[in-house]
BALOVEX-367310 format. One record per residue (C-alpha): residue number from 0; residue in three letters; x, y, z. Coordinates in nm, 4 decimals, decimal comma, padded with zeros to 6 digits, m for minus. Example, Ala and Ser with C-alpha at 12.3 -4.5 7.8 and 13.67 -1.06 7.14 Angstrom:
> 0;ALA;01,2300;m00,4500;00,7800 $
> 1;SER;01,3670;m00,1060;00,7140 $
This chain:
> 0;UNK;15,2482;16,9124;32,2598 $
> 1;UNK;15,2936;17,2162;32,2189 $
> 2;UNK;14,9393;17,4150;32,0771 $
> 3;UNK;14,9174;17,7978;31,9537 $
> 4;UNK;14,5443;18,0020;31,9112 $
> 5;UNK;14,5505;18,2391;31,6678 $
> 6;UNK;14,3126;18,5493;31,8252 $
> 7;UNK;14,3565;18,8886;31,8352 $
> 8;UNK;14,1059;18,8723;32,1954 $
> 9;UNK;14,2517;18,6776;32,5240 $
> 10;UNK;13,9650;18,6645;32,7340 $
> 11;UNK;13,7307;18,5961;32,4873 $
> 12;UNK;13,5102;18,2688;32,6342 $
> 13;UNK;13,5762;18,0602;32,3003 $
> 14;UNK;13,9594;18,1469;32,3316 $
> 15;UNK;13,9705;18,1172;32,6910 $
> 16;UNK;13,7796;17,7678;32,7200 $
> 17;UNK;14,0246;17,5975;32,4395 $
> 18;UNK;14,3832;17,6893;32,6746 $
> 19;UNK;14,1900;17,6145;32,9809 $
> 20;UNK;14,0663;17,2474;32,8067 $
> 21;UNK;14,4255;17,2293;32,5942 $
> 22;UNK;14,6340;17,2868;32,9714 $
> 23;UNK;14,3676;17,0332;33,1651 $
> 24;UNK;14,5372;16,7974;32,9379 $
> 25;UNK;14,8946;16,8759;32,9484 $
> 26;UNK;14,9268;17,0477;32,7013 $
> 27;UNK;15,1590;17,4030;32,7205 $
> 28;UNK;14,9331;17,6772;32,4889 $
> 29;UNK;14,9587;17,9859;32,3893 $
> 30;UNK;14,7587;18,3039;32,2438 $
> 31;UNK;14,8674;18,4908;31,9744 $
> 32;UNK;14,8121;18,7961;31,8159 $
> 33;UNK;14,8068;18,6844;31,4249 $
> 34;UNK;14,8819;19,0806;31,3938 $
> 35;UNK;15,1416;19,0884;31,5912 $
> 36;UNK;15,2962;18,7586;31,3472 $
> 37;UNK;15,5306;18,8448;31,1418 $
> 38;UNK;15,7275;18,6631;30,8291 $
> 39;UNK;16,0915;18,6644;30,6661 $
> 40;UNK;16,0032;18,4698;30,3104 $
> 41;UNK;16,3384;18,3285;30,1733 $
> 42;UNK;16,4299;18,0090;30,0074 $
> 43;UNK;16,5393;17,7188;30,2600 $
> 44;UNK;16,4676;17,9953;30,5169 $
> 45;UNK;16,1855;18,0765;30,6340 $
> 46;UNK;16,0692;18,2794;30,9818 $
> 47;UNK;15,8752;18,3525;31,2128 $
> 48;UNK;15,8497;18,5979;31,4659 $
> 49;UNK;15,5951;18,7172;31,7626 $
> 50;UNK;15,7227;19,0332;31,8939 $
> 51;UNK;16,0399;18,9511;31,9024 $
> 52;UNK;16,0975;18,6177;31,9621 $
> 53;UNK;16,0789;18,3617;31,6865 $
> 54;UNK;15,8202;18,0920;31,7000 $
> 55;UNK;15,9586;17,7490;31,7046 $
> 56;UNK;15,8757;17,4149;31,7899 $
> 57;UNK;15,4454;17,4242;31,7717 $
> 58;UNK;15,3570;17,1067;31,7062 $
> 59;UNK;14,9304;17,2611;31,6113 $
> 60;UNK;14,7885;17,5697;31,5470 $
> 61;UNK;14,4116;17,6249;31,6260 $
> 62;UNK;14,2256;17,9600;31,4298 $
> 63;UNK;14,0144;18,2127;31,5763 $
> 64;UNK;14,1073;18,4579;31,3028 $
> 65;UNK;13,8036;18,7093;31,2700 $
> 66;UNK;13,6927;18,8325;30,9733 $
> 67;UNK;13,7900;19,2426;30,9935 $
> 68;UNK;14,1773;18,9989;31,0087 $
> 69;UNK;14,1278;18,7028;30,7098 $
> 70;UNK;14,3773;18,8663;30,5300 $
> 71;UNK;14,6819;18,8657;30,7006 $
> 72;UNK;14,5288;18,6187;31,0420 $
> 73;UNK;14,5476;18,3221;30,6723 $
> 74;UNK;14,8604;18,4576;30,5334 $
> 75;UNK;15,0062;18,4156;30,8641 $
> 76;UNK;14,7853;18,0400;30,9548 $
> 77;UNK;14,9620;17,9803;30,5621 $
> 78;UNK;15,3170;18,0826;30,7036 $
> 79;UNK;15,2288;17,8153;31,0454 $
> 80;UNK;15,1078;17,5275;30,8051 $
> 81;UNK;15,4463;17,5469;30,5960 $
> 82;UNK;15,7063;17,4910;30,8204 $
> 83;UNK;15,4845;17,2032;30,9224 $
> 84;UNK;15,2214;17,2017;31,1989 $
> 85;UNK;14,9040;17,0711;31,2266 $
> 86;UNK;14,6249;17,3183;31,1598 $
> 87;UNK;14,2354;17,0998;31,1667 $
> 88;UNK;14,1318;17,3955;30,9350 $
> 89;UNK;14,4255;17,4667;30,6319 $
> 90;UNK;14,4240;17,8455;30,5259 $
> 91;UNK;14,2285;17,8065;30,2631 $
> 92;UNK;13,9582;17,5762;30,3660 $
> 93;UNK;13,9381;17,9347;30,6486 $
> 94;UNK;13,9076;18,1564;30,3357 $
> 95;UNK;13,6699;17,9250;30,0788 $
> 96;UNK;13,4155;17,8930;30,4090 $
> 97;UNK;13,4564;18,3059;30,4028 $
> 98;UNK;13,4209;18,3772;30,1518 $
> 99;UNK;12,9980;18,2833;30,0825 $
> 100;UNK;12,9163;18,2810;29,7871 $
> 101;UNK;13,2981;18,0620;29,7395 $
> 102;UNK;13,1571;17,9099;29,9938 $
> 103;UNK;12,7881;17,8098;29,8319 $
> 104;UNK;12,8967;17,6976;29,4155 $
> 105;UNK;13,1944;17,4413;29,6430 $
> 106;UNK;12,8883;17,2531;29,8042 $
> 107;UNK;12,6593;17,3144;29,5440 $
> 108;UNK;12,8670;17,1284;29,4387 $
> 109;UNK;12,8867;16,8806;29,5657 $
> 110;UNK;12,5311;16,8145;29,5252 $
> 111;UNK;12,4500;17,0077;29,8779 $
> 112;UNK;12,1128;17,2031;29,9534 $
> 113;UNK;11,9784;17,5681;30,0030 $
> 114;UNK;11,8232;17,8699;29,9378 $
> 115;UNK;11,8698;17,9365;29,6300 $
> 116;UNK;12,0926;18,1787;29,5776 $
> 117;UNK;12,1790;18,4370;29,3151 $
> 118;UNK;12,4279;18,7710;29,2325 $
> 119;UNK;12,5168;18,9631;28,9493 $
> 120;UNK;12,7098;19,2811;28,8786 $
> 121;UNK;12,5340;19,5423;28,6401 $
> 122;UNK;12,2356;19,6974;28,7584 $
> 123;UNK;12,1277;19,7160;28,4209 $
> 124;UNK;12,0906;19,3412;28,4939 $
> 125;UNK;11,9380;19,3883;28,8139 $
> 126;UNK;11,5614;19,2962;28,7395 $
> 127;UNK;11,6331;18,8865;28,4935 $
> 128;UNK;11,9025;18,8976;28,8331 $
> 129;UNK;11,5520;18,9124;29,0509 $
> 130;UNK;11,3741;18,7287;28,8236 $
> 131;UNK;11,5916;18,3862;28,8172 $
> 132;UNK;11,5551;18,4280;29,1863 $
> 133;UNK;11,2074;18,4018;29,1372 $
> 134;UNK;10,9422;18,6100;29,3744 $
> 135;UNK;10,9863;18,7863;29,7168 $
> 136;UNK;11,0820;18,8201;29,9423 $
> 137;UNK;11,4676;18,8024;29,9040 $
> 138;UNK;11,7484;18,7699;30,1530 $
> 139;UNK;12,0275;19,0104;29,9936 $
> 140;UNK;12,3863;18,8829;30,2294 $
> 141;UNK;12,6983;19,0619;30,2785 $
> 142;UNK;12,9501;18,8573;30,0889 $
> 143;UNK;13,1950;18,8069;30,4071 $
> 144;UNK;12,9553;18,9776;30,6873 $
> 145;UNK;12,8998;18,7675;30,9972 $
> 146;UNK;12,7143;18,7427;31,2745 $
> 147;UNK;12,3894;18,9226;31,0702 $
> 148;UNK;12,5681;19,1932;31,0069 $
> 149;UNK;12,4673;19,2838;30,6879 $
> 150;UNK;12,1292;19,0053;30,6233 $
> 151;UNK;11,8631;19,2547;30,5018 $
> 152;UNK;11,4859;19,0866;30,4008 $
> 153;UNK;11,3331;19,3063;30,1642 $
> 154;UNK;10,9449;19,1687;30,1099 $
> 155;UNK;10,9369;19,3574;29,7764 $
> 156;UNK;11,0986;19,3078;29,4975 $
> 157;UNK;11,1344;19,7690;29,4907 $
> 158;UNK;11,2791;19,6970;29,8457 $
> 159;UNK;11,5319;19,4374;29,7408 $
> 160;UNK;11,6159;19,6812;29,4225 $
> 161;UNK;11,6243;19,9353;29,6233 $
> 162;UNK;11,9723;19,7551;29,9199 $
> 163;UNK;12,0671;19,5592;29,6248 $
> 164;UNK;12,1116;19,9746;29,4531 $
> 165;UNK;12,3049;20,1061;29,7789 $
> 166;UNK;12,5294;19,8049;29,8722 $
> 167;UNK;12,5933;19,8149;29,5110 $
> 168;UNK;12,6780;20,2145;29,5706 $
> 169;UNK;12,9061;20,0658;29,8930 $
> 170;UNK;13,1171;19,9081;29,6477 $
> 171;UNK;13,0013;19,6424;29,8974 $
> 172;UNK;12,9631;19,2396;29,6409 $
> 173;UNK;12,6303;19,0949;29,8189 $
> 174;UNK;12,4485;18,7647;29,7370 $
> 175;UNK;12,0158;18,7320;29,7486 $
> 176;UNK;11,8451;18,4617;29,8036 $
> 177;UNK;11,5023;18,2677;29,8842 $
> 178;UNK;11,3551;18,3688;30,2174 $
> 179;UNK;11,2815;18,0053;30,3579 $
> 180;UNK;10,9964;18,1015;30,5642 $
> 181;UNK;10,8910;17,7687;30,6470 $
> 182;UNK;11,1715;17,7791;30,9029 $
> 183;UNK;11,0355;18,0316;31,1539 $
> 184;UNK;11,3058;18,2037;31,2654 $
> 185;UNK;11,4917;17,8827;31,3972 $
> 186;UNK;11,8153;17,7365;31,2185 $
> 187;UNK;12,0464;17,5651;31,3755 $
> 188;UNK;12,4375;17,5669;31,4148 $
> 189;UNK;12,6189;17,1697;31,4091 $
> 190;UNK;12,9422;17,1810;31,5709 $
> 191;UNK;13,1302;16,9587;31,3763 $
> 192;UNK;13,5151;16,8526;31,5221 $
> 193;UNK;13,6972;16,6049;31,2901 $
> 194;UNK;13,4309;16,4780;31,0964 $
> 195;UNK;13,1802;16,4620;31,3682 $
> 196;UNK;12,8977;16,6340;31,4449 $
> 197;UNK;12,9478;16,6668;31,8622 $
> 198;UNK;12,7406;16,8641;31,9359 $
> 199;UNK;12,3736;17,1132;31,7840 $
> 200;UNK;12,1269;17,3655;31,8546 $
> 201;UNK;11,9073;17,4675;31,7719 $
> 202;UNK;11,8152;17,8249;31,7573 $
> 203;UNK;11,5400;18,0991;31,6994 $
> 204;UNK;11,4672;18,4602;31,6682 $
> 205;UNK;11,3812;18,7088;31,8978 $
> 206;UNK;10,9983;18,8797;31,7826 $
> 207;UNK;11,0039;19,0810;31,5405 $
> 208;UNK;11,3768;18,9869;31,3323 $
> 209;UNK;11,3823;18,6256;31,0989 $
> 210;UNK;11,7810;18,6502;31,1967 $
> 211;UNK;11,8115;18,3316;31,4791 $
> 212;UNK;12,1944;18,4835;31,5168 $
> 213;UNK;12,2839;18,4617;31,9185 $
> 214;UNK;12,4510;18,8496;31,8999 $
> 215;UNK;12,0822;18,9032;31,7744 $
> 216;UNK;11,9504;18,8127;32,0401 $
> 217;UNK;11,7731;18,4879;31,9228 $
> 218;UNK;11,7935;18,2070;32,1730 $
> 219;UNK;11,9433;17,8973;32,1661 $
> 220;UNK;11,8692;17,5224;32,2444 $
> 221;UNK;11,9596;17,2183;32,1594 $
> 222;UNK;11,8632;17,0127;31,9545 $
> 223;UNK;11,8266;16,6394;31,7839 $
> 224;UNK;11,8922;16,5829;31,4559 $
> 225;UNK;11,8088;16,3563;31,1808 $
> 226;UNK;12,0564;16,1218;31,0335 $
> 227;UNK;12,0276;16,3225;30,7404 $
> 228;UNK;12,1360;16,7027;30,8986 $
> 229;UNK;12,4426;16,5076;31,0590 $
> 230;UNK;12,5219;16,3944;30,7497 $
> 231;UNK;12,5168;16,7330;30,4808 $
> 232;UNK;12,6792;16,9396;30,7887 $
> 233;UNK;12,9931;16,6641;30,8206 $
> 234;UNK;12,9851;16,7004;30,4004 $
> 235;UNK;12,9592;16,9945;30,4052 $
> 236;UNK;13,2451;17,0287;30,6808 $
> 237;UNK;13,4658;16,8011;30,4802 $
> 238;UNK;13,3790;17,0123;30,1410 $
> 239;UNK;13,5233;17,2508;30,2327 $
> 240;UNK;13,8737;17,1571;30,3736 $
> 241;UNK;13,7077;17,1771;30,7239 $
> 242;UNK;13,8620;17,0217;31,0402 $
> 243;UNK;13,6242;17,2158;31,2961 $
> 244;UNK;13,3198;17,4140;31,1286 $
> 245;UNK;12,9673;17,5570;31,2183 $
> 246;UNK;12,7810;17,4255;30,9912 $
> 247;UNK;12,3868;17,6407;31,0091 $
> 248;UNK;12,1405;17,4276;30,8267 $
> 249;UNK;11,7554;17,5837;30,7210 $
> 250;UNK;11,4680;17,2778;30,7981 $
> 251;UNK;11,2648;17,3325;30,5140 $
> 252;UNK;11,0100;17,1928;30,2984 $
> 253;UNK;11,2435;17,0245;30,0326 $
> 254;UNK;11,4357;16,8634;30,3921 $
> 255;UNK;11,7655;17,0041;30,5510 $
> 256;UNK;11,9188;17,3405;30,3471 $
> 257;UNK;12,2657;17,4849;30,4222 $
> 258;UNK;12,3025;17,8980;30,5536 $
> 259;UNK;12,6208;17,9010;30,6480 $
> 260;UNK;12,9318;17,7425;30,7496 $
> 261;UNK;13,1621;17,9461;30,9671 $
> 262;UNK;13,4757;17,8122;31,0444 $
> 263;UNK;13,5327;18,0101;31,3972 $
> 264;UNK;13,2195;17,8658;31,4948 $
> 265;UNK;13,1129;18,0504;31,8701 $
> 266;UNK;13,1598;17,8046;32,1738 $
> 267;UNK;12,9508;17,9804;32,4466 $
> 268;UNK;12,6279;17,9753;32,3190 $
> 269;UNK;12,6389;17,6251;32,1887 $
> 270;UNK;12,8530;17,4864;32,4867 $
> 271;UNK;12,5541;17,6682;32,7133 $
> 272;UNK;12,2598;17,5212;32,4807 $
> 273;UNK;12,3650;17,1541;32,5006 $
> 274;UNK;12,5746;17,0834;32,7904 $
> 275;UNK;12,7841;16,9301;32,5497 $
> 276;UNK;13,2484;17,0420;32,6066 $
> 277;UNK;13,3100;17,1322;32,2486 $
> 278;UNK;13,6845;17,2551;32,3742 $
> 279;UNK;13,7719;16,8654;32,5218 $
> 280;UNK;13,5791;16,7093;32,1635 $
> 281;UNK;13,8669;16,9981;31,9669 $
> 282;UNK;14,1711;16,9151;32,2156 $
> 283;UNK;14,1368;16,5698;32,1730 $
> 284;UNK;14,0790;16,5948;31,7463 $
> 285;UNK;14,4697;16,7856;31,7691 $
> 286;UNK;14,6218;16,5334;32,0178 $
> 287;UNK;14,4650;16,2488;31,7706 $
> 288;UNK;14,6068;16,4132;31,4381 $
> 289;UNK;14,9189;16,5933;31,5602 $
> 290;UNK;15,2183;16,4999;31,5988 $
> 291;UNK;15,3053;16,4793;32,0291 $
C-alpha cells in the first residue's frame, strides 16, 4: 500500500513513528508538506503536484495538519479525497474538530455531556452571557487554540470580563466554560482508532497550573477507563466523523465530560505513558479500510 502523511515536519515523533511502522509492515510511505502541494482544478481534469512532480497512486493519507495550516492543509486533503484516496480523518471532520465551538455544538446535539459553555459577540451582552454560565471560576478559551495555548482561568467575574474584553480587542473568537474544580487539574486522553479506544492516559497539571497539557509541563500515566468513558470517547469521535481522534475527558461529579476532541493527536506522550504501540493500530486500521 502507498501511504502519504501530510505533515510539515518530518522530525516530529508522531510523523517518524508512523513512517517507521508503515515501512516495517511493508508499505511505501511518503511525508508530504501540505504547503508544498498545489492543485489544478477543472471539470474532469484535476491534478495535484508536489515539488514539481505529480502525486499519483496514493492509497491512503494520514493528515497531521497543524492549526497554522488548517485552511490550506484541509484543502489539499479534500482534493486527495476527491481523487479517491482513503483517509481516516476527512477534511470536513478535521474542520469540525478544529473549531471548538462547532465541535461542542455537534457533540451537545448528540447528547454528550461537557462543561457548560457560553459565547457571545457584543460587549453589551457580556454580563448576561456570564450570568447564563453561572458563578466563577470561568475558563476562557480561544476557539482555535491548541496544546493549552489561549486558555485562561478567571477566578472572579471581573477577571472574566477583563479577559473577554482583551480577546475581543484582538478580534479573537473565544468561548467561556464552567470550571470543573473536582477534576483537580487532571484529564483523560482517550485515543480512538477505528471506533475503539486503543490507549488512554491520565494527564496531571504541574503545581500551580490548571491545564494538564504535556506541553504545559503536565505529567502522564496509563489510565484505566470505565465502560462509560470508553463509550463516550468513541461516540465523540464518531459524531465528528473522525477515524483517529484524541478525546479529552474530565471526571466530574455528574460523570465524564468532554473537554475537547483532537483530530491530530500526538503519539509521543501516550505511547510513552501506556507502552501501547498506537502507531501500529493506526497503520493496521489503514490496512483494513484502504484499497491494497
